N, C-alpha and C positions, 0 to 999 in steps of 0.2 A: 503493500501501499505506500503510495507517494505522501510526502508530506513537505511541509515549506523549505525541510532541510535539501529535499531532493531538489527543488525548484531551484536552490543556489548552487549546488553543484551541478546544472543543465545551465546555468548563467556564465561558470565558467567553462562551456563546451565538454566535461562530462556525459554520460547515456548510461542507460544502467542496462547492464549485461546479464547479469541472474543472480539469483537468491539459491544458496545453498541449504543443504539439508536441515543443518542448524538456525538457517535462517538470514545467517549472514547475507548481504547484499553487495554487488559490487558494479562497481561503477567503472567504466572506462574513459580516457580523452586520448588521442591520437594528435601531436601538433604538427605531426610529418607521418611518411610512412614506413618509417623504422622503430621510433619511440611511441611505448603507449604507457600511459601513468593510469595506475589504479589506486581507487580509493575502494574500500571495504568498512562497511558498516554493519557493525550487529547493533545498533541501536544506543549504544552508550559509548563508544569510544570508536574511532579510527585507525585503520590498519593502512599509511602511504606507501606504496612504492611504485617501481617504474619498472620494463626493460627496454632494451635498445638490439636489434637484430642485428647485432653484428655481422655475422655473417652475409647476410643480405646488401647490408650498406658497403661491406669490403669486394662483393661482388660486383656490386654495381659501380664502383669508383674504379674497377682492372686493381684490387687488390687479392691476396691470397691469405688463408689463415692457414699453416699447417702444411698438409695436403689436398688444401685447393677446398677442404671440404667445407661449404658453406653451409649447410643444413644444420639447427639447431646449435650457432653460437651465437648465446644468448649473452649480452651483457647487463648485469644487473646487480644493484647493490647488496653487501656483505650483511647489511641491516637496514630491516625497515623499521619507519618512524611510525611509531603512536601515539597518534595527538586527539586531542578534544573533538568534541564532535559539532564543528565547527567550522563557516566556511572560510574566515578570514587564515584560522590555521591553515585548512588547506593552500590555500593563494599562496600563505607563506614559504610552504614545501613546495609548491610549483615554482616560486621565484627564484629559491634557494637553488632547484635542482638546474633550471635556465641558466642561470647563474656561475654552475658547476661545470655544466658542460660548454657554451658558449666561452668557456675561458681555459679550455682544454687545448692546448700546443703539444702537439706531438711533436714540434721541432725546436720545443725549449730546453734549452741546456740544465736545466733546475730538475728535470725529470730522471 
């Protein structure tokens, strides 16, 4: 059942994807064809996570990983983020992720 919070997530570009057996609702946002941002809502708190289809991205730009197997090469955070059921907290996590990904410079000597 949709509520005001769902509408706020939709305003950020998320769409409801599914509801699991425990009642946790999952929302996805796709800012581009490789990145998917996820919000899992159990009604009390949110789990924010993301995945980047690194294999498909590399294939599209003419790179390869290992033996050129690009299927199932997914980049994702080591730890997901638990946040309050608040759209501002979701927006802040989106901003943090965007800053981190935008700031990724593979030629940076400090890496």
